[in-house]
LUMKOL-492629 format. One line per field, with one value per residue (C-alpha): x negated, y negated, z negated; residue number from 1; residue in one letter. Coordinates in pm, 1 decimal. Layout:
BEGIN
xx: c(X; ...);
yy: c(Y; ...);
zz: c(Z; ...);
num: c(NUM; ...);
residuo: c(a; ...);
This chain:
BEGIN
xx: c(-11343.2; -11243.9; -11187.2; -10933.2; -10748.5; -10731.1; -10581.1; -10332.9; -10194.8; -10189.6; -10119.4; -9917.9; -9779.0; -9822.2; -9746.5; -10058.9; -9993.7; -10006.9; -10314.6; -10504.1; -10406.1; -10517.5; -10830.5; -10920.2; -10860.8; -11106.1; -11346.8; -11342.4; -11394.0; -11701.6; -11844.4; -11781.9; -11989.4; -12298.7; -12536.6; -12380.6; -12239.2; -11913.9; -12018.1; -12104.8; -11775.8; -11589.1; -11280.3; -11381.6; -11495.3; -11172.2; -11000.1; -11247.6; -11187.6; -10809.9; -10855.9; -11110.0; -10875.9; -10589.4; -10756.2; -10795.2; -10480.6; -10129.8; -9939.4; -9797.1; -10143.7; -10278.2; -10010.9; -10097.2; -10439.2; -10355.9; -10191.9; -10453.7; -10707.3; -10521.2; -10459.8; -10849.6; -10961.1; -10683.2; -10850.3; -11205.3; -11099.7; -10959.2; -11256.3; -11479.2; -11654.6; -11563.7; -11541.4; -11212.1; -10873.7; -10940.3; -10684.5; -10452.3; -10721.5; -10610.1; -10361.8; -10014.5; -9965.4; -9630.2; -9459.2; -9185.1; -8863.0; -8586.1; -8309.6; -8313.3; -8021.7; -7966.0; -7695.7; -7450.9; -7199.7; -6832.6; -6573.6; -6410.6; -6760.1; -6824.9; -6502.9; -6570.2; -6883.1; -6725.1; -6449.3; -6715.3; -6840.7; -6647.1; -6608.8; -6461.0; -6852.0; -7153.0; -7339.6; -7034.7; -7022.9; -7367.2; -7361.3; -7034.6; -7221.8; -7523.5; -7360.8; -7130.0; -7400.4; -7578.3; -7265.4; -7163.2; -7486.5; -7742.4; -8017.6; -8318.6; -8342.3; -8658.8; -8466.7; -8176.3; -8417.7; -8578.5; -8257.6; -8257.8; -7971.6; -8107.4; -8070.9; -7697.4; -7518.6; -7170.5; -7056.4; -7185.4; -7095.0; -7438.8; -7686.6; -8101.6; -8251.0; -8648.5; -8733.5; -9043.5; -9352.6; -9178.6; -8924.5; -8625.9; -8292.1; -7971.5; -7677.2; -7281.4; -7159.5; -6870.5; -6568.0; -6586.5; -6955.1; -6961.1; -6657.0; -6866.8; -7192.5; -6955.4; -6807.6; -7138.8; -7292.9; -7001.4; -6910.5; -7197.9; -7544.8; -7733.4; -7792.0; -8182.5; -8369.7; -8504.5; -8407.2; -8333.9; -7979.7; -7972.0; -8151.5; -8182.9; -7883.6; -8140.6; -8338.7; -8586.4; -8352.9; -8654.0; -8537.8; -8458.4; -8705.4; -8633.6; -8646.9; -8347.9; -8132.4; -8226.4; -8117.5; -7807.4; -7696.2; -7779.6; -7598.2; -7285.5; -7313.5; -7313.3; -7031.8; -6806.0; -6894.4; -7035.5; -7373.4; -7671.3; -7814.8; -8086.5; -8016.2; -8142.8; -7847.8; -7615.1; -7837.4; -7805.5; -7395.9; -7375.0; -7557.8; -7344.3; -7040.0; -7161.5; -7250.4; -6890.0; -6728.0; -6935.5; -7128.8; -7418.9; -7760.3; -7900.3; -7621.8; -7687.8; -8061.6; -7946.3; -7739.7; -8029.8; -8301.3; -8516.4; -8823.0; -8823.9; -8516.1; -8699.7; -8625.3; -8279.9; -8280.1; -8279.1; -7895.0; -7788.1; -7833.1; -7549.5; -7293.1; -7295.1; -6967.3; -7122.7; -7443.9; -7276.1; -7159.4; -7523.8; -7600.1; -7664.3; -7475.1; -7713.7; -7774.3; -7614.6; -7842.5; -8222.9; -8490.4; -8528.3; -8161.8; -7809.7; -7804.6);
yy: c(-7973.8; -7827.6; -8174.2; -8252.7; -7937.4; -8024.0; -8355.6; -8235.1; -7985.1; -8237.7; -8540.9; -8515.5; -8197.3; -8001.5; -7632.4; -7394.6; -7345.0; -7709.6; -7781.1; -7490.8; -7677.6; -8025.6; -7899.6; -7702.4; -8020.2; -8215.5; -7922.4; -7966.0; -8348.7; -8342.2; -8047.7; -8268.1; -8525.4; -8324.8; -8440.4; -8805.3; -8901.3; -9018.7; -9377.4; -9432.5; -9310.7; -9536.4; -9601.3; -9489.6; -9170.8; -9086.9; -9171.4; -8967.3; -8664.7; -8686.3; -8718.7; -8429.5; -8190.6; -8297.9; -8155.8; -7793.0; -7743.5; -7802.1; -8120.7; -7969.4; -7849.9; -8187.4; -8361.2; -8113.2; -8192.7; -8604.5; -8564.1; -8353.9; -8587.3; -8903.2; -8736.2; -8679.4; -9022.8; -9172.0; -8945.9; -9057.5; -9412.4; -9363.8; -9167.4; -9432.5; -9201.6; -9482.3; -9874.0; -9916.4; -9730.2; -9621.4; -9320.4; -9501.2; -9462.4; -9111.5; -9220.4; -9042.3; -8774.8; -8741.8; -8482.0; -8496.3; -8511.8; -8269.7; -8508.0; -8881.2; -8825.3; -8608.6; -8358.2; -8151.1; -7907.5; -7992.7; -7914.7; -7623.8; -7463.7; -7500.1; -7306.0; -7058.9; -6987.6; -6946.5; -6740.3; -6512.9; -6366.4; -6055.6; -6153.0; -5758.9; -5666.8; -5737.0; -5905.4; -6118.0; -6253.9; -6341.0; -6498.7; -6709.3; -6849.2; -6923.2; -7096.6; -7290.6; -7436.8; -7545.5; -7731.3; -7885.7; -7999.5; -7994.3; -7794.6; -7684.2; -7289.3; -7284.3; -7455.8; -7187.3; -6937.2; -7080.6; -7112.0; -6959.9; -6847.0; -7101.8; -7380.6; -7342.0; -7536.5; -7415.8; -7618.4; -7938.4; -7827.0; -7930.4; -7749.2; -7817.7; -7813.6; -7791.9; -7976.9; -8089.4; -8185.7; -7999.7; -8278.4; -8187.0; -8306.4; -8252.8; -8226.8; -8186.2; -7836.1; -7878.6; -7625.0; -7428.9; -7376.7; -7289.0; -7050.6; -6888.4; -6823.8; -6698.8; -6439.2; -6344.9; -6295.3; -6129.1; -5892.8; -5846.5; -5925.1; -5600.2; -5532.5; -5667.8; -5858.6; -6091.8; -6442.4; -6557.3; -6622.4; -6444.3; -6106.3; -5892.0; -5679.6; -5354.5; -5193.4; -5293.1; -5589.6; -5855.0; -6224.4; -6332.1; -6535.1; -6886.9; -6693.5; -6497.2; -6810.9; -6905.1; -6588.0; -6584.8; -6871.1; -6749.7; -6429.6; -6634.7; -6818.8; -6476.2; -6347.3; -6667.8; -6724.3; -7073.9; -7183.1; -7059.5; -7323.6; -7324.2; -7361.3; -7751.4; -7827.3; -7754.8; -8014.9; -8261.8; -8185.9; -8308.0; -8630.0; -8714.1; -8656.8; -8877.4; -9125.6; -9112.4; -9148.7; -9507.0; -9373.1; -9623.2; -9508.3; -9517.1; -9253.6; -9028.7; -9075.0; -8936.5; -8638.6; -8543.0; -8604.2; -8804.6; -8987.1; -9216.4; -9428.2; -9416.1; -9053.8; -9139.5; -9413.9; -9173.2; -9085.1; -9455.3; -9402.4; -9131.4; -9396.3; -9542.3; -9722.1; -9942.2; -9961.5; -10097.6; -10425.2; -10497.0; -10483.1; -10813.2; -10858.0; -10843.0; -11165.7; -11167.1; -11427.6; -11452.7; -11726.5; -11539.6; -11601.4; -11399.8; -11025.8);
zz: c(-11389.8; -11743.8; -11867.0; -11606.3; -11653.4; -12001.5; -11906.9; -11663.0; -11909.8; -12236.2; -12082.0; -11778.9; -11885.7; -11575.6; -11539.5; -11498.9; -11105.1; -11030.8; -11262.5; -11088.5; -10757.8; -10861.4; -11011.5; -10695.8; -10481.7; -10741.2; -10691.6; -10309.1; -10325.8; -10553.7; -10372.5; -10065.2; -10190.5; -10264.2; -10541.1; -10553.5; -10884.2; -10926.7; -11014.4; -10684.1; -10474.0; -10251.0; -10098.2; -9760.7; -9899.0; -10050.8; -9750.2; -9507.6; -9755.8; -9680.9; -9308.0; -9298.6; -9501.9; -9271.2; -8978.9; -9105.1; -9308.6; -9276.0; -9362.3; -9694.0; -9809.8; -9727.4; -9929.2; -10222.3; -10188.5; -10175.1; -10509.2; -10667.7; -10554.4; -10674.3; -11016.9; -11034.4; -10955.6; -11198.9; -11468.7; -11367.3; -11385.7; -11734.0; -11855.1; -11727.8; -11496.8; -11201.2; -11232.8; -11028.3; -11009.9; -10627.9; -10642.6; -10380.8; -10141.7; -10062.1; -9841.8; -9841.8; -9558.7; -9413.8; -9181.9; -8954.5; -9142.0; -9053.3; -9125.3; -9223.8; -9459.2; -9750.9; -9673.6; -9953.5; -9848.3; -9783.9; -10084.4; -9862.2; -9806.8; -10171.8; -10257.4; -10019.4; -10179.7; -10491.6; -10376.8; -10216.6; -10554.4; -10671.1; -11049.2; -11073.6; -11073.2; -11312.2; -11020.3; -10876.3; -11234.5; -11252.4; -10855.5; -10992.5; -11283.0; -11073.1; -10788.5; -11046.8; -11235.9; -10920.5; -10791.3; -11088.2; -11256.7; -10995.7; -11174.2; -10959.1; -10911.7; -11115.7; -11424.4; -11394.3; -11396.4; -11700.4; -11900.5; -12245.5; -12471.2; -12717.8; -12456.9; -12479.6; -12753.7; -12778.4; -13039.0; -12906.3; -12549.3; -12432.0; -12214.9; -12268.5; -11949.4; -11908.5; -11609.6; -11425.3; -11639.9; -11928.3; -11945.5; -12183.5; -12110.3; -12268.9; -12053.4; -12113.0; -12031.9; -11825.9; -11917.0; -11605.3; -11619.5; -11998.4; -11919.3; -11622.1; -11832.6; -12133.2; -11895.9; -11778.9; -12114.6; -12251.7; -11961.6; -11696.5; -11865.5; -11936.5; -12323.1; -12373.8; -12624.4; -12360.5; -12437.6; -12069.7; -11975.7; -11645.1; -11587.2; -11299.3; -11204.4; -11198.6; -11446.8; -11606.9; -11636.7; -11646.1; -11622.2; -11266.0; -11063.5; -10894.8; -10591.0; -10718.4; -10750.1; -10381.4; -10222.1; -10416.0; -10221.0; -9914.6; -9980.9; -10061.5; -9759.0; -9557.5; -9751.6; -9698.5; -9333.7; -9379.3; -9245.6; -9428.8; -9671.6; -9958.4; -10293.7; -10297.2; -10055.1; -10369.7; -10570.4; -10253.0; -10282.6; -10628.8; -10556.4; -10232.3; -10427.8; -10699.8; -10433.3; -10253.2; -10604.5; -10640.5; -10929.2; -10962.3; -10896.8; -11252.6; -11366.7; -11082.2; -11183.2; -11517.8; -11409.1; -11146.6; -11411.0; -11184.7; -11351.1; -11094.9; -10952.6; -10617.4; -10592.3; -10631.6; -10382.0; -10105.9; -10192.1; -10118.3; -9771.5; -9733.1; -9804.7; -9437.1; -9489.0; -9753.0; -9579.6; -9266.9; -9474.4; -9535.1; -9151.0; -8945.8; -8640.3; -8340.0; -8144.0; -7813.7; -7680.8; -7708.2; -7616.2; -7283.5; -7156.3; -7231.5; -7233.5);
num: c(1; 2; 3; 4; 5; 6; 7; 8; 9; 10; 11; 12; 13; 14; 15; 16; 17; 18; 19; 20; 21; 22; 23; 24; 25; 26; 27; 28; 29; 30; 31; 32; 33; 34; 35; 36; 37; 38; 39; 40; 41; 42; 43; 44; 45; 46; 47; 48; 49; 50; 51; 52; 53; 54; 55; 56; 57; 58; 59; 60; 61; 62; 63; 64; 65; 66; 67; 68; 69; 70; 71; 72; 73; 74; 75; 76; 77; 78; 79; 80; 81; 82; 83; 84; 85; 86; 87; 88; 89; 90; 91; 92; 93; 94; 95; 96; 97; 98; 99; 100; 101; 102; 103; 104; 105; 106; 107; 108; 109; 110; 111; 112; 113; 114; 115; 116; 117; 118; 119; 120; 121; 122; 123; 124; 125; 126; 127; 128; 129; 130; 131; 132; 133; 134; 135; 136; 137; 138; 139; 140; 141; 142; 143; 144; 145; 146; 147; 148; 149; 150; 151; 152; 153; 154; 155; 156; 157; 158; 159; 160; 161; 162; 163; 164; 165; 166; 167; 168; 169; 170; 171; 172; 173; 174; 175; 176; 177; 178; 179; 180; 181; 182; 183; 184; 185; 186; 187; 188; 189; 190; 191; 192; 193; 194; 195; 196; 197; 198; 199; 200; 201; 202; 203; 204; 205; 206; 207; 208; 209; 210; 211; 212; 213; 214; 215; 216; 217; 218; 219; 220; 221; 222; 223; 224; 225; 226; 227; 228; 229; 230; 231; 232; 233; 234; 235; 236; 237; 238; 239; 240; 241; 242; 243; 244; 245; 246; 247; 248; 249; 250; 251; 252; 253; 254; 255; 256; 257; 258; 259; 260; 261; 262; 263; 264; 265; 266; 267; 268; 269; 270; 271; 272; 273; 274; 275; 276; 277; 278; 279; 280; 281; 282; 283; 284; 285; 286; 287; 288; 289; 290; 291);
residuo: c(m; d; a; f; g; r; y; l; r; s; e; r; g; l; v; s; g; t; v; a; n; y; v; d; a; a; r; r; f; v; a; g; r; g; a; n; e; m; t; t; v; t; s; a; e; v; t; g; a; v; v; a; r; s; a; v; v; s; v; s; a; t; q; n; y; v; a; g; l; r; a; f; l; r; f; c; f; i; e; g; l; v; g; d; d; i; s; q; a; a; l; a; v; t; g; r; r; r; s; l; l; p; r; g; i; t; k; r; d; a; d; a; l; l; a; s; c; d; r; r; t; a; l; g; r; r; d; y; a; l; i; v; i; m; l; r; l; g; l; r; r; s; e; i; a; a; l; t; l; e; d; i; d; w; r; a; g; e; l; v; v; v; g; k; g; a; r; l; d; r; l; p; l; p; t; d; v; g; a; a; i; a; a; y; l; k; h; a; r; p; v; s; d; r; r; q; v; f; l; q; a; r; a; p; f; e; p; i; a; s; g; t; v; a; s; t; v; r; r; a; c; r; r; a; g; v; a; e; v; g; s; h; r; l; r; h; t; v; a; c; d; l; v; a; a; q; v; p; l; p; q; i; a; q; v; l; r; h; q; s; l; q; s; t; a; i; y; a; r; v; d; l; d; r; l; r; c; l; a; q; p; w; p; l; t; t; g; f; g; s; r);
């Protein structure tokens, strides 16, 4: 388990919370096999472990278990503890989707969110900067909370973003985003030696958590009188706007910093007009006679 944890941190670049969850999944699987050596593990055992786990926990918990188990089985294969890579025997678990299509918000609602921020106050300046970053760059809430002063290259007009798996990306800093951040730093940010860009509005002025970013969006929705949405909907908004502008998927993937183009492909479904061109006409007659 210690070696597996080191592999996840050094080779996969996973954060400590994810490492702990994956190691816990591996420990559960090994404990469930009793005294049997890993060299004897079979695909049927792996599938059975997933089915058994799904019977006692939620869909999301089972999905986390599957992710950890797959990583563990790949690790065992790399280390020569098993003869074959049977990680795919940990079958994917899906829950009911609330929506078949990614959804953003309208430009009118986006403008309303920004207008609801009272930039005459320190909190309003911070809220405005957070929302502008999400609407223009599509950053995740955890990425915004983790931004440091060193991540902003004012001369080059770039922003360094630490994403999933400790991945570093340099994004262009749009004028309105840079102006919003600068206004916050100059007029609203509490005096502090902390290097994170965004701090709490009240003492002791610690760096904000990712949950603060999410609650900022919800507060803005209530002020603006629009339907309440989560912060990730603003990220979807960026992607949907790019699709509407007919930006190719590889470029959208670069903006969203997806590691796999498959993650970006879901946004192709929102362009219904172009998808209709691919649909084949439904036959009016069949071998069973006219309809």
